[in-house]
Backbone atoms as SQL, in Angstrom:
CREATE TABLE atoms (id INTEGER PRIMARY KEY, chain TEXT, resi INTEGER, resn TEXT, atom TEXT, x REAL, y REAL, z REAL);
INSERT INTO atoms VALUES
  (1, 'A', 1, 'VAL', 'N', 0.863, -1.174, 0.000),
  (2, 'A', 1, 'VAL', 'CA', 0.000, 0.000, 0.000),
  (3, 'A', 1, 'VAL', 'C', 0.898, 1.221, 0.000),
  (4, 'A', 2, 'PHE', 'N', 0.817, 2.009, -1.059),
  (5, 'A', 2, 'PHE', 'CA', 1.587, 3.238, -1.129),
  (6, 'A', 2, 'PHE', 'C', 0.630, 4.379, -1.385),
  (7, 'A', 3, 'GLU', 'N', 0.827, 5.453, -0.671),
  (8, 'A', 3, 'GLU', 'CA', -0.050, 6.600, -0.787),
  (9, 'A', 3, 'GLU', 'C', 0.775, 7.842, -0.484),
  (10, 'A', 4, 'TRP', 'N', 0.660, 8.869, -1.324),
  (11, 'A', 4, 'TRP', 'CA', 1.367, 10.114, -1.064),
  (12, 'A', 4, 'TRP', 'C', 0.692, 10.812, 0.105),
  (13, 'A', 5, 'ILE', 'N', 1.472, 11.185, 1.101),
  (14, 'A', 5, 'ILE', 'CA', 0.905, 11.822, 2.283),
  (15, 'A', 5, 'ILE', 'C', 1.613, 13.132, 2.560),
  (16, 'A', 6, 'SER', 'N', 0.863, 14.084, 3.081),
  (17, 'A', 6, 'SER', 'CA', 1.451, 15.374, 3.398),
  (18, 'A', 6, 'SER', 'C', 1.778, 15.504, 4.875),
  (19, 'A', 7, 'GLN', 'N', 1.188, 14.671, 5.704),
  (20, 'A', 7, 'GLN', 'CA', 1.476, 14.756, 7.125),
  (21, 'A', 7, 'GLN', 'C', 2.611, 13.812, 7.482),
  (22, 'A', 8, 'SER', 'N', 3.272, 14.059, 8.612),
  (23, 'A', 8, 'SER', 'CA', 4.435, 13.255, 8.963),
  (24, 'A', 8, 'SER', 'C', 4.067, 11.903, 9.570),
  (25, 'A', 9, 'ASN', 'N', 2.897, 11.766, 10.156),
  (26, 'A', 9, 'ASN', 'CA', 2.488, 10.511, 10.775),
  (27, 'A', 9, 'ASN', 'C', 1.268, 9.961, 10.048),
  (28, 'A', 10, 'HIS', 'N', 1.371, 8.697, 9.640),
  (29, 'A', 10, 'HIS', 'CA', 0.304, 8.112, 8.835),
  (30, 'A', 10, 'HIS', 'C', 0.243, 6.623, 9.137),
  (31, 'A', 11, 'HIS', 'N', -0.955, 6.117, 9.449),
  (32, 'A', 11, 'HIS', 'CA', -1.071, 4.739, 9.918),
  (33, 'A', 11, 'HIS', 'C', -2.304, 4.066, 9.323),
  (34, 'A', 12, 'HIS', 'N', -2.146, 2.790, 8.973),
  (35, 'A', 12, 'HIS', 'CA', -3.251, 2.032, 8.377),
  (36, 'A', 12, 'HIS', 'C', -3.327, 0.627, 8.951),
  (37, 'A', 13, 'LEU', 'N', -4.540, 0.084, 8.905),
  (38, 'A', 13, 'LEU', 'CA', -4.773, -1.341, 9.089),
  (39, 'A', 13, 'LEU', 'C', -4.978, -1.914, 7.690),
  (40, 'A', 14, 'LEU', 'N', -4.353, -3.034, 7.388),
  (41, 'A', 14, 'LEU', 'CA', -4.449, -3.659, 6.070),
  (42, 'A', 14, 'LEU', 'C', -4.963, -5.078, 6.226),
  (43, 'A', 15, 'CYS', 'N', -6.110, -5.366, 5.611),
  (44, 'A', 15, 'CYS', 'CA', -6.647, -6.727, 5.631),
  (45, 'A', 15, 'CYS', 'C', -5.924, -7.539, 4.559),
  (46, 'A', 16, 'THR', 'N', -5.240, -8.590, 4.982),
  (47, 'A', 16, 'THR', 'CA', -4.497, -9.423, 4.036),
  (48, 'A', 16, 'THR', 'C', -5.412, -10.367, 3.268),
  (49, 'A', 17, 'ASN', 'N', -6.671, -10.461, 3.684),
  (50, 'A', 17, 'ASN', 'CA', -7.622, -11.307, 2.971),
  (51, 'A', 17, 'ASN', 'C', -8.222, -10.577, 1.769),
  (52, 'A', 18, 'CYS', 'N', -8.753, -9.367, 1.996),
  (53, 'A', 18, 'CYS', 'CA', -9.452, -8.653, 0.919),
  (54, 'A', 18, 'CYS', 'C', -8.686, -7.434, 0.394),
  (55, 'A', 19, 'GLY', 'N', -7.633, -7.019, 1.096),
  (56, 'A', 19, 'GLY', 'CA', -6.841, -5.881, 0.644),
  (57, 'A', 19, 'GLY', 'C', -7.355, -4.523, 1.098),
  (58, 'A', 20, 'ARG', 'N', -8.436, -4.508, 1.850),
  (59, 'A', 20, 'ARG', 'CA', -9.000, -3.238, 2.321),
  (60, 'A', 20, 'ARG', 'C', -8.051, -2.573, 3.312),
  (61, 'A', 21, 'THR', 'N', -7.929, -1.251, 3.216),
  (62, 'A', 21, 'THR', 'CA', -7.154, -0.491, 4.188),
  (63, 'A', 21, 'THR', 'C', -8.084, 0.425, 4.962),
  (64, 'A', 22, 'MET', 'N', -7.769, 0.594, 6.223),
  (65, 'A', 22, 'MET', 'CA', -8.544, 1.459, 7.108),
  (66, 'A', 22, 'MET', 'C', -7.566, 2.308, 7.902),
  (67, 'A', 23, 'PRO', 'N', -7.932, 3.543, 8.202),
  (68, 'A', 23, 'PRO', 'CA', -7.036, 4.356, 9.015),
  (69, 'A', 23, 'PRO', 'C', -6.933, 3.785, 10.429),
  (70, 'A', 24, 'LEU', 'N', -5.752, 3.860, 10.984),
  (71, 'A', 24, 'LEU', 'CA', -5.511, 3.421, 12.354),
  (72, 'A', 24, 'LEU', 'C', -5.584, 4.640, 13.260),
  (73, 'A', 25, 'ASP', 'N', -6.276, 4.517, 14.366),
  (74, 'A', 25, 'ASP', 'CA', -6.456, 5.613, 15.310),
  (75, 'A', 25, 'ASP', 'C', -5.101, 6.165, 15.755),
  (76, 'A', 26, 'ASN', 'N', -4.878, 7.437, 15.478),
  (77, 'A', 26, 'ASN', 'CA', -3.611, 8.070, 15.810),
  (78, 'A', 26, 'ASN', 'C', -3.348, 8.059, 17.316),
  (79, 'A', 27, 'GLN', 'N', -4.384, 8.102, 18.121),
  (80, 'A', 27, 'GLN', 'CA', -4.211, 8.098, 19.580),
  (81, 'A', 27, 'GLN', 'C', -3.527, 6.816, 20.051),
  (82, 'A', 28, 'LEU', 'N', -3.880, 5.677, 19.456),
  (83, 'A', 28, 'LEU', 'CA', -3.234, 4.411, 19.813),
  (84, 'A', 28, 'LEU', 'C', -1.746, 4.447, 19.506),
  (85, 'A', 29, 'VAL', 'N', -1.407, 4.995, 18.354),
  (86, 'A', 29, 'VAL', 'CA', -0.004, 5.076, 17.954),
  (87, 'A', 29, 'VAL', 'C', 0.741, 6.045, 18.867),
  (88, 'A', 30, 'GLN', 'N', 0.113, 7.154, 19.229),
  (89, 'A', 30, 'GLN', 'CA', 0.755, 8.120, 20.121),
  (90, 'A', 30, 'GLN', 'C', 1.041, 7.498, 21.487),
  (91, 'A', 31, 'GLU', 'N', 0.128, 6.672, 21.980),
  (92, 'A', 31, 'GLU', 'CA', 0.358, 5.974, 23.248),
  (93, 'A', 31, 'GLU', 'C', 1.554, 5.033, 23.132),
  (94, 'A', 32, 'PHE', 'N', 1.654, 4.327, 22.011),
  (95, 'A', 32, 'PHE', 'CA', 2.791, 3.439, 21.768),
  (96, 'A', 32, 'PHE', 'C', 4.095, 4.231, 21.717),
  (97, 'A', 33, 'ILE', 'N', 4.090, 5.357, 20.999),
  (98, 'A', 33, 'ILE', 'CA', 5.286, 6.192, 20.880),
  (99, 'A', 33, 'ILE', 'C', 5.709, 6.709, 22.250),
  (100, 'A', 34, 'SER', 'N', 4.753, 7.085, 23.065),
  (101, 'A', 34, 'SER', 'CA', 5.055, 7.553, 24.417),
  (102, 'A', 34, 'SER', 'C', 5.730, 6.456, 25.237),
  (103, 'A', 35, 'LYS', 'N', 5.242, 5.223, 25.105),
  (104, 'A', 35, 'LYS', 'CA', 5.853, 4.102, 25.819),
  (105, 'A', 35, 'LYS', 'C', 7.265, 3.826, 25.315),
  (106, 'A', 36, 'VAL', 'N', 7.461, 3.921, 24.015),
  (107, 'A', 36, 'VAL', 'CA', 8.805, 3.736, 23.448),
  (108, 'A', 36, 'VAL', 'C', 9.755, 4.775, 24.035),
  (109, 'A', 37, 'HIS', 'N', 9.301, 6.020, 24.090),
  (110, 'A', 37, 'HIS', 'CA', 10.139, 7.093, 24.636),
  (111, 'A', 37, 'HIS', 'C', 10.453, 6.845, 26.114),
  (112, 'A', 38, 'ASN', 'N', 9.438, 6.480, 26.891),
  (113, 'A', 38, 'ASN', 'CA', 9.640, 6.268, 28.326),
  (114, 'A', 38, 'ASN', 'C', 10.547, 5.083, 28.625),
  (115, 'A', 39, 'ARG', 'N', 10.426, 4.013, 27.873),
  (116, 'A', 39, 'ARG', 'CA', 11.215, 2.805, 28.143),
  (117, 'A', 39, 'ARG', 'C', 12.618, 2.849, 27.555),
  (118, 'A', 40, 'HIS', 'N', 12.762, 3.516, 26.404),
  (119, 'A', 40, 'HIS', 'CA', 14.034, 3.449, 25.693),
  (120, 'A', 40, 'HIS', 'C', 14.719, 4.799, 25.536),
  (121, 'A', 41, 'GLY', 'N', 14.048, 5.882, 25.944),
  (122, 'A', 41, 'GLY', 'CA', 14.626, 7.212, 25.778),
  (123, 'A', 41, 'GLY', 'C', 14.798, 7.577, 24.318),
  (124, 'A', 42, 'PHE', 'N', 13.956, 7.023, 23.468),
  (125, 'A', 42, 'PHE', 'CA', 14.064, 7.219, 22.021),
  (126, 'A', 42, 'PHE', 'C', 13.040, 8.243, 21.579),
  (127, 'A', 43, 'HIS', 'N', 13.496, 9.307, 20.926),
  (128, 'A', 43, 'HIS', 'CA', 12.599, 10.346, 20.423),
  (129, 'A', 43, 'HIS', 'C', 12.191, 10.008, 18.992),
  (130, 'A', 44, 'VAL', 'N', 10.903, 9.823, 18.773),
  (131, 'A', 44, 'VAL', 'CA', 10.369, 9.471, 17.454),
  (132, 'A', 44, 'VAL', 'C', 10.059, 10.750, 16.687),
  (133, 'A', 45, 'ASN', 'N', 10.612, 10.878, 15.478),
  (134, 'A', 45, 'ASN', 'CA', 10.356, 12.048, 14.636),
  (135, 'A', 45, 'ASN', 'C', 9.117, 11.881, 13.772),
  (136, 'A', 46, 'ALA', 'N', 8.933, 10.700, 13.219),
  (137, 'A', 46, 'ALA', 'CA', 7.799, 10.444, 12.330),
  (138, 'A', 46, 'ALA', 'C', 7.521, 8.948, 12.315),
  (139, 'A', 47, 'THR', 'N', 6.283, 8.606, 12.034),
  (140, 'A', 47, 'THR', 'CA', 5.911, 7.194, 11.924),
  (141, 'A', 47, 'THR', 'C', 5.076, 6.977, 10.674),
  (142, 'A', 48, 'HIS', 'N', 5.274, 5.830, 10.071),
  (143, 'A', 48, 'HIS', 'CA', 4.469, 5.366, 8.942),
  (144, 'A', 48, 'HIS', 'C', 4.233, 3.891, 9.233),
  (145, 'A', 49, 'LEU', 'N', 3.058, 3.574, 9.716),
  (146, 'A', 49, 'LEU', 'CA', 2.800, 2.245, 10.242),
  (147, 'A', 49, 'LEU', 'C', 1.675, 1.565, 9.469),
  (148, 'A', 50, 'ILE', 'N', 1.924, 0.324, 9.065),
  (149, 'A', 50, 'ILE', 'CA', 0.892, -0.517, 8.466),
  (150, 'A', 50, 'ILE', 'C', 0.811, -1.784, 9.313),
  (151, 'A', 51, 'VAL', 'N', -0.360, -2.047, 9.856),
  (152, 'A', 51, 'VAL', 'CA', -0.594, -3.249, 10.641),
  (153, 'A', 51, 'VAL', 'C', -1.431, -4.182, 9.776),
  (154, 'A', 52, 'SER', 'N', -0.897, -5.361, 9.483),
  (155, 'A', 52, 'SER', 'CA', -1.619, -6.287, 8.611),
  (156, 'A', 52, 'SER', 'C', -2.264, -7.396, 9.433),
  (157, 'A', 53, 'GLY', 'N', -3.402, -7.849, 8.935),
  (158, 'A', 53, 'GLY', 'CA', -4.158, -8.901, 9.592),
  (159, 'A', 53, 'GLY', 'C', -5.448, -9.136, 8.829),
  (160, 'A', 54, 'THR', 'N', -6.441, -9.683, 9.495),
  (161, 'A', 54, 'THR', 'CA', -7.725, -9.966, 8.857),
  (162, 'A', 54, 'THR', 'C', -8.823, -9.201, 9.579),
  (163, 'A', 55, 'GLU', 'N', -9.573, -8.401, 8.816),
  (164, 'A', 55, 'GLU', 'CA', -10.647, -7.609, 9.423),
  (165, 'A', 55, 'GLU', 'C', -11.818, -8.500, 9.815),
  (166, 'A', 56, 'HIS', 'N', -12.661, -7.991, 10.703),
  (167, 'A', 56, 'HIS', 'CA', -13.754, -8.792, 11.262),
  (168, 'A', 56, 'HIS', 'C', -14.740, -9.261, 10.201),
  (169, 'A', 57, 'ILE', 'N', -14.979, -8.492, 9.157),
  (170, 'A', 57, 'ILE', 'CA', -15.915, -8.911, 8.106),
  (171, 'A', 57, 'ILE', 'C', -15.399, -10.166, 7.407),
  (172, 'A', 58, 'CYS', 'N', -14.121, -10.176, 7.081),
  (173, 'A', 58, 'CYS', 'CA', -13.530, -11.351, 6.426),
  (174, 'A', 58, 'CYS', 'C', -13.501, -12.547, 7.372),
  (175, 'A', 59, 'LEU', 'N', -13.236, -12.303, 8.649),
  (176, 'A', 59, 'LEU', 'CA', -13.258, -13.400, 9.624),
  (177, 'A', 59, 'LEU', 'C', -14.652, -13.996, 9.736),
  (178, 'A', 60, 'ASP', 'N', -15.668, -13.130, 9.783),
  (179, 'A', 60, 'ASP', 'CA', -17.052, -13.615, 9.857),
  (180, 'A', 60, 'ASP', 'C', -17.410, -14.436, 8.625),
  (181, 'A', 61, 'ASN', 'N', -16.984, -13.985, 7.442),
  (182, 'A', 61, 'ASN', 'CA', -17.276, -14.714, 6.201),
  (183, 'A', 61, 'ASN', 'C', -16.583, -16.065, 6.168),
  (184, 'A', 62, 'LYS', 'N', -15.370, -16.166, 6.728),
  (185, 'A', 62, 'LYS', 'CA', -14.649, -17.437, 6.754),
  (186, 'A', 62, 'LYS', 'C', -15.307, -18.434, 7.698),
  (187, 'A', 63, 'ASN', 'N', -15.921, -17.925, 8.757),
  (188, 'A', 63, 'ASN', 'CA', -16.512, -18.797, 9.779),
  (189, 'A', 63, 'ASN', 'C', -17.922, -19.255, 9.431),
  (190, 'A', 64, 'ARG', 'N', -18.444, -18.855, 8.291),
  (191, 'A', 64, 'ARG', 'CA', -19.809, -19.263, 7.899),
  (192, 'A', 64, 'ARG', 'C', -19.805, -20.560, 7.148);
């Protein structure tokens, strides 16, 4: 998944079954970044995160 973005932080969920992408809640990523900083003293400048898996619609269809 490639997309031109103008903001420095951009995050998606990617369904590996159907290929659908959904935006990932920035608040969740910010909480993760805060934990990284607190545990490792690492300052994050920008993030581009894709989390792959299977969305609930595809899981429901597989279980029928």
